N, C-alpha and C positions, 0 to 999 in steps of 0.2 A: 366209471365205465371209460375206456380210453378211446381217444377221437380217432377216426379214420384220416388217411392221407389227405383226401379231399375235403374234409371238415378241418383240418388243421391249416391249410393253404387258405381256405375261405376266411377263418378266423384271423390270420396273419394279415390278410389283404384289407379286412374290415378295421382292424386295429391302425394299420398304416395309413389308411385314407383318414380316419378319425384325427390321427395325430397331425397329418399334413394340414386338414381343415382348420384345426385348433391353432397351429403354427401361422396359418395364413390370416386368419379372421380374429384372433383374440387381441391383436394391438388395437385395431380399429373399435371392436367391441368395448376394451377397456377404455379407449378415450372417451365414446359414448356414455359409458356409466359414470365416469368422473364428470361429464358434463352435466349428467343427471342429478349427481349428488350436490354440485353447487347449486343447482335450482331447487332440490329439496332442502338447502341449507336456507336458502332466501324465503322458501314458503314456512319453513319452521319459525324463521323470524317475525315473518309478517303474522302468522297465526298467534305467536305468542303476544305481541302487542295488541291482538284482537280479543284475547281471552276475557279481559275484564268487560268488555262491551258485550260479547256475545259468547258465554262460556260453552253452551251446548254445541254450536256451529262451529266456532272456531277450534274449541277443545277437541272435538271430534276429527277435524282436519289436522290437527297438530298431532294427534295419536295415529292417525293413518300414515302421514306423511313420514313420521318419524319411524314406524315400521317398514316402510317401503325404503327409507335410507338404510336401516339396517341390512335388509336383504341385499340391495345392491352393494353396499360397501363391503360385504363379505366375499364379492365375486372378484375383487382386485386381489393382488399378491399380498402376501404377509405370511409373518412367521408362524401363525397359528395354523393355518391350511398345511404349511409343511410339516408341523409336528404331528397333527392329525393324520396325515396322508404317511407319515413314516411309521407311526404307531399301527396303524389299521393295516398297512402293507405286510409289515413283520411279524403280525400276531393274528391268530384265528379270534374271530370275534363275530357274535350275531349282530345282524342288521339293527335289531332293538337296542342292544347296549351300545352300539357305536352311535345311535341318536341321542341316546341318554347322555353319552360323554361329550358330545358337541354342545346339547343344550346345556348342560352344567356348566361348562366352560363359558360360554356366552353370557349366561345368567350372572356368573361371577364377575365378568367384566363390568356389567351394569352396576352390580353391587359395589364394586370397588370405586368406579367412578363416582358414585353417590357417597360413599364413606369418606373417601378423600377430599371430595370438595366440601362436604358437611362439616369434616374436622378443621381443615386448614383454612377455608374461606369463611364459613359461617359461624362456627364455633370460637376459633382462635382470630378471624379477620386479619389474616396475614396478607401481604400484597401477592401480585401475581409472580413476583420473582421467586419467593419461597414456595408457592404452588408448583412453579415448573420445576425447581429444584427436587421437590418432593416425587413428582412425576417421573423425573428422570431416573432417581433411584428406584422407583418401583419397577420401571423397565429394566434396570439393570438386574433387579431380583427375578424378573421374568426370565430374562437370558440366562442368569445363572442356574436357574433350574433346569433349563432346557439343557445347558450344558451337563448338568449332574445326570439328566436323563441319558444322553449320550454316552457318558462314562460309563453307567450302570450297564447299558446294553453292550457297550465294548468289553467290559471286563467280563461279564456274566456269559456271554456268547462266545468270547475267545476262550474261557475255560472249557466250555462244552465242546467247541471245535477241537481243541487241543487233546482232550480226553479221548473224542472220537478219532483222533488221527494217529493217537500214540500207540505203538505197536503193544499187541498184548501177549502176554506168556500163555502157554498152553495150559498151566496149572499153577494156581496160586495155593500154596499148603496152607499158609496162616489164615486164609480167608474161609477155608473149609471148615476150621474150628473142629478138628478130627481129635476124638479122646481116644486114647489107649485102653484096650480092654485085655486083660491078661487071660480072662476065662469066660467062655460063652455063657455061663450061668451066673447070675447076680443074686446074692440073699435078698429075700423079701425084708422090707424095714419092719421093724418090731417097735412097739411101745411110742415114746415121743417122736421117733423119726416117721412113724406112719401118720401121725397128726400134723407134720410140718407140711406146707404148701411147696410145690415144686417151684425152683426159680423161674422167673419170667424170661421168656426168650427176647434176645435183642431184636429180632426181627416182627415182633408182634407189639401192637400198641396197646393192648388190653392186657389185664391179668385175670379176668375171670371173675372180678367183683362188680361188674356191671358200670364201672366208670372208667372214662378216657382219660388217660395220664399224658398222652402227647399226639399232637395231630398228624393225620396221615399224609402222604405225599400230595394228594389232591388237594387238601384244605392248605397246604403250605404253598402251593402252586396259587391257589386262589387269593391267598392273602398276599403273595408277591404281585399279582395281576393287579389288584386293587391299589397297592401302593404306587404302582407305575402309572394307573389311571388318575389317581389323585394328584401326583408330580404333573401329568399332562394338564389336567384341569387348571391347577395353580400357575403353570408355565404360561398359559394362553390368558387366564383371568387376571393375572396381576397387571397386565398392561391396559388399561382402560382405552376406550375408542375416542378419537379426536371429537368426533361429532357429539358425543354424550358429553364431554366437557363444554363444549361451546354452548349445548342446550342448558347445561346447568349453571353456567355462568350467566348466561343470558337472562334465564328464568330468576336467578338470585337478583340480578341488577334491576328487573322490572317488579321485584317482590312478589314472584309467582311459582316460588322455589318448589312447592308439591307438584304443580304441573310440569316442571322440568323432570322431577324424579320419575313421573308416570311416564314422560316422553322417553326417557332414558331406558328404563325397564323394556317399554314397547320396542324400542330400538334393539335391545338385546335379544329378545323374542325374535325378531326378524333376521337377525344375524345367526342366531342359532338354528331356525329353520334353513337358512341357506347353506350353513356348514354341515348341516343333516343331509342334505341333499349331496353334496360333496363327499361326504363319508360313505354314502351309498354308492356312489361312482367308484369310490376307491375299492370298497368291499367287492362289488361286482367284477371289477378289473383284476383283484386278487383271485376270484374263483377261476376266471378264465386262464390267469397264469399258472395256477396250480394243475388245472387240467391239461394245459400244454405241457408242463414239465414232467407230468405222469406220463404222457404218450411219448416223449422225447427222452426223458431222463430216467437212469436207474433209480430204484428206492434210496439207496445209499447216497447217490450223487445229489438226489433232490434234497435230503436231509441237510448234507453238508450246505447246499446253495443257500437253503433258508437261514442257515447259521451266519453265512458270508453276508447274506442281504442285510441281516440286523447289525452286524459288526459295520458295515458301509454306512447305513444310516447313523449309527452311533457317531462315527467319525464325522459325517457331515453337520450333525446337530453341533458337535464341538466346535467344529469350523465356523459354523453359521452364528453360535453364541458368541464367539470369540469376535467376530466381526460385527456384531450388532453392538456389543459393549463397547468396543474402539468406536463405533459410530456415535455413540453418546457424549464421547469426550470431545468431538469436533465442535468448532463454533456454530451456532444456530442449529443444534441438532438435538433430538430427544425432545421430549415434553409436547404439550399440545400445540396443534398448529396455530391455535388461537393467539399464542404468545411468543412464536419462533418468527414472527415477520416485524 
């Protein structure tokens, strides 16, 4: 349903006011959240030291503080939120699927942190220098996948935009596949010709035998969407959280590694819930943007604008990925904050 002019200006005014409030208050809110994270780190360390004396009390506080750390850690800036915002802004998705996507990416972050620490430190007993080198290459792999996502969006949507803008001829004789008929009457097939099955049409994905020989367009789009979602999950999840690395190393040094793994996964759940709330905000903002576009723009221009948005996000992902990979080559950059000081 198109919006009225009054409703349009009201929505634009609300959106402008929210952006101004975010621009004004976000730095102070971010500084306060970083202060809370330092307090959470101290509390995690204290409760880990007290787990042996009071497993129920100190362990419960450890899990709670780890969960809160994950919630507040996800509020700060990061490449994961930019990827989520880019994907959800440029693609139609239900809220339930968006929540599943963010939860899967966050849980993968926790699993990667546990797996990397278990292999490099616990199993191979390598030094922190090798662990930092491993984490730097994991970060680079995450950023490389982000660049691949951007390149995929750029190429696929660029092709769609080119086809939509390309001038079309009035008639394509080859595409009509017209057969010449010399006579309006055709003889009926007889003998073996009558028993032969008619040839399959190139526009049909079934031949009448009850089996499907090729996926239809909807299934191909669904498969492509799943590939994009898996790339999004791996691009976010391959870069473990520095707080999770801190908890795992401290728990390993105190011979409380199972508690460290539990705290890490609890932290991942908190991060996932915070990212899910962010994803809901992005989806609601996209719905309002679509409504405004339907009121103000023509259908053809709206379709072209959607393709342009995906192309711009693809370029931004490529630029951001290159910048982040370059950042890992600088001194004291990349890896866990535990080892970069």
